[in-house]
N, C-alpha and C positions, 0 to 999 in steps of 0.2 A: 896177656895182651900181645898180639902179634906185632913184630917189627916189620912194617910194610914199606916196600919201595914202590910207590905208586907209578913211577915212570916205567919201571920194569914190568909191573902188572899190566899196564895198558899196552906196552909193546908186545906182550904175550897174548894180546887180543882179549884180555879180560877187562871188564868195565868197572870203574869206581861208581858205586851206586849210593843212593840216599839211605840205604838200610845198613846199619852198622854190622860189620862182620860178614857181609855177603857180597857176592859179585855176580856177573853174568859173562858167559863165554860167547864171543862173536864167532860164528861159524861161516866161513866163506863158501859160496856156491858159484864159482866162475861161470858166467853166461846164464845163470839162473837154471841150469839143468843138472839133475843128479839122478843116479840110478835108484830105484825104489829100495834096494837092499841097504842103502845108507840110512834110511829113516829109522829102522830099529835101533841103530847105534845111538842116534840122537835121542830117541825115546828112552833108552836105557840110562843114558847120562842124566837126563832130566828127572827120571824117577829115582835113581839111586843117589845122585848128588845134588840135584836141584829141587825146585818146589813143584816139579811135575808139569811145568809149563814151558812153552817155547814161543817166542815172539818172532814173527816174520817181519824182517826189516824192509824198508823202502829200497834197499840195495840188493834185495833178493837173497839175503843171508838169513841165518837164524840167530837169535839170542836165547841161550838156555839160561834161565833166571834162577835166582835163589841158591846159588852155589856158595858154600863156605870157603873162605880164603884158604883154610888149612887143607881143603880137598883139591886144590888146583893141580898139584902134581898127579894125582890119580885121574883127574878129568883129562889132563893132557895125554896120559897113557891111553885112555879110552877113545880119545878123538884121533889117535894116530892113524887107524885105517881109513878114516875120512880124508885126512890130509894126504895120505899115501895115494888114494884113488883119484882125488880131485886135483891135487897139486903135483906130487912127485911123478905120478904116472903120466902126467901131461907135460913133463919136462921142466917143471919148476924146481929150482935147486933149494932144497931145505935140508940142512945138514943133519939135524936130529929131530925128526918128526915126532918121536916119542916124548919130546919136551914141549909139544904144542906149536902154535904159530910163532915164527921168529920176528914178526913185525905186524903192525896194524895201521900204519899211517896211510899207505896206499890202499884205498878201499876196494871192496869186491867189485869186479868188472861186471856190470849188469847188462842184460840184453832182453829185447823182446823175443818172441818165439821164432821169428825169422821164416825163411822160405821153406824150411822143412815141413811147415804146417800152413802158414799164411800165404794166400795167393797174391797179396799185394806186396809182400816183401821181396826185395831184390837180391838178397844174399843170405848165407847161413850165418846169422848173428852169433850164435853160440860158438861156432868154430872160430870166428874172429876174436870174440871175447877171450877165449882160452889162449889164443896166440898172444894177445896183448898181456894177459895175466903172466904168461911165461916170460915175456920180455921185460916186465917192470916190477914183478913181485918176487921176493919180499923187498920192501923199501919203507923207510920211515917218513918220507915226505908225503904230505897230505894231498893225494890226487884222487879225483873222482872221474871215472870214465864209464860211458854207456854206449851200447851199440843198438841201433834201431834199423829195421829193415827197409823203411821207406819214409818219405816226408810226413806221413801221418804221425810219426814220432810217438808211438804208444809207450815207449820206455821213458819219455820225458828227457831226451838227450839234451834239450835246450837248457836244462837246469844243472848241467854238469860242467866240470872244468874242460872236458873233451867229450863231445857228442859225435858219434860216427853214424852218418845217415846214408843208407844205401840209395843210390840213384841209378836210373836206367837211361841209357842213350837209345832213344827210340828211332827206328828207321821206317820210312814211309814209302810204300810201293804204290805209285800213282795209278798203275794199271789195274790194281786190285780194288781200288776205291770205287764204291757205287754211290757215293754222295748221300748216304743215309743220315748223316749228322749225329750218329750215336756217340761218337767220341767227342764231338764239339759240345753237345748238350751235357754230357757227363763232366767234361772239364769246366764248363761254365758253372754247373751246380755244385760240384764236389771239390773242385781244385782251384785253379787260378784264372781260368778263362784264357788260356794260352792258345787255344785253337779257334779258328774261324773259317767260314766258307768263302771261297772266291772262284768264280766261274765253275761252280759245281764240284770243286775239289777242296781239300782241307789245307789250310795254311797254318803253320806253327810260329808263334812269336817266342823266340828263344829267350828274350828278356824275362818273360813271364813263366816259362816252363821250369818246373822244379824237379823234373826227372822222376816223377812218381811211376810212370809206365802204365797208368790206368787206361790210356788210349788203346794199348795193345790188348787189354783185357776186355774192353767193350766193343771192339771192332768185330763185326760178324763175318768179315771176309778175310781177315788177317792182313789187311793193308798196312796196319801198324804191327811192328814186332820189336822186341827188346834185343838189343845187341847182347850176345852172351857174355861179353867181357864185363867184369864187375867194376863199377865206378862208385866213388864215395864223395860225400860232402862232409867236411870237418867243421863243426861249430865249436867255439871256444869261450871259456871264461864265464859261463852261466853260473849262477849261485843263488842259494836262499840265504838264510841267516839274518841277523839283526842289522848288519852294516851294509847298506846299499845293495839289496838283492836285485838281480837282473836276469834277463834272458840272454843266452849265448848268441853270439854273432858268427856269421860265416867267415872262416879264415881261408879254407881251400875248397875248390870245386873240381870235379872230374879228375880225381886222383885215384891211384891204385892202393891196394892193401899195404904194400911195402912202404909207401910214403906215409900212410897213417901211423904205422908202428914206429917208423924212424922219427917222425916229428914228436910223438909222445915221449919216446926215449930221450931225445935231444933236450926236451924241456926240463928234465931232471938236472942237467948241467946248468941250465939257466937259473933254476931255483937254488942250486948249490951256491951260485955266485951272488944272488941278490936277496935271498931270504933274510928276514930280520931275526937273528939268532937270540935276541933278547926275549922273544915270545916263545911260549910252549909249543905253538904250531902256527903256521900261517898259510892260508889258502893261496893257491897259485894266482887267482885273479887279482888279489890285492898286491901281489908282487909285480904283476904286469902293470897295474895301475901306477905303481911307484916308479918302476924302471922304464916304463914306456913301451908301447906296442912295437916300435921299430927295433928296439933292443931284443924283445922277445922273438920277433920274426927272424932276426939275425941268428939267434941260437937255434930256433926250431928248424930252420931250413939248412943248417950246416951239413954239408956233404949229401944233401938230398937232391937227387936227379928227378925233377918233376916230369911226368909223362907228357907226351904231346897233347895239347889241347887243355891242359890243366890251367886253373885260374887261381891267383893269389890276391887276397885283399890288400890293396895299397895302403888303406887306412881304415881303422875301425873306431866308430864312436860308440862305445859300449853303453853309455847311458845308465839307466837303472833307477831304482826307487830313491827319492829324495826325502829328507826328514825335516825340512823347514816347516814345522807343523802349523805355524801361523800364516803361511803364505796364501793358502786357499781355503782355510777353515775359519768359520765364524761361529760364535756361540749362539745356540738356539735361544730365542726369547721365551 
């Protein structure tokens, strides 16, 4: 019978499973992108030490299943080149990569495919995801971060502790507009209806504009264009789970990449101060609920110099799912 330290096993990115004597390895793929030559390594681990299967997780990593506990040291040696290429070569500090992952609390930074492929995306999501990975991993605090290229939110950033949404500051050249209404119709059907016509030209309602930049894609005369400078919206404290799941709410708008990274890093100090250490883990959102949004904001914005034009939420009503089951439910007759 093996003498197992379950806390150490989970910290090493191995899962405690329902099957006696076996575990699964969680493999991080920062930004959801990997070179094809990494796949044979994962294949070899799964065939030699696992049950021949790999599960693709919602966080864009892999779980290699069916590994015996006694084989973990050998699996860690085999996964070293993957850690080297995806983490160490990206600047992540991992002292002994031949011993596997040194932490698993901060989850893999996920990302949609971004502007290297998608015409709607406003930035290189993988690149930013890797920068965030370098800034916050390894760490034991339970953080979930996702990067999405535009307000379509294909990566479901609104279900994360931090969701980074790429936004475009569009610019309108009145002289180029022919009044065809292509942008207006697209915005009404596909977006928020922020555009309308007035005296033959387009008017934009900034309160409704979400910064998707689709007007620049639909305009046949290039009257609309995207400002080449990158801007982001940061939504916070979304979550699933059994206890009060909810959609993330907007914390910052029209901020730069440096601000995004600094705010996420600052939040680790907030968690250090207010986490309930009697629990095996605690999600950030529950800590914010307990300590209060204003206290979180104080920590998150410490030493942050917001760019000109940035916006900060003065107050957030997070809301979420409520469990008073008898409030609106009646038994069917």
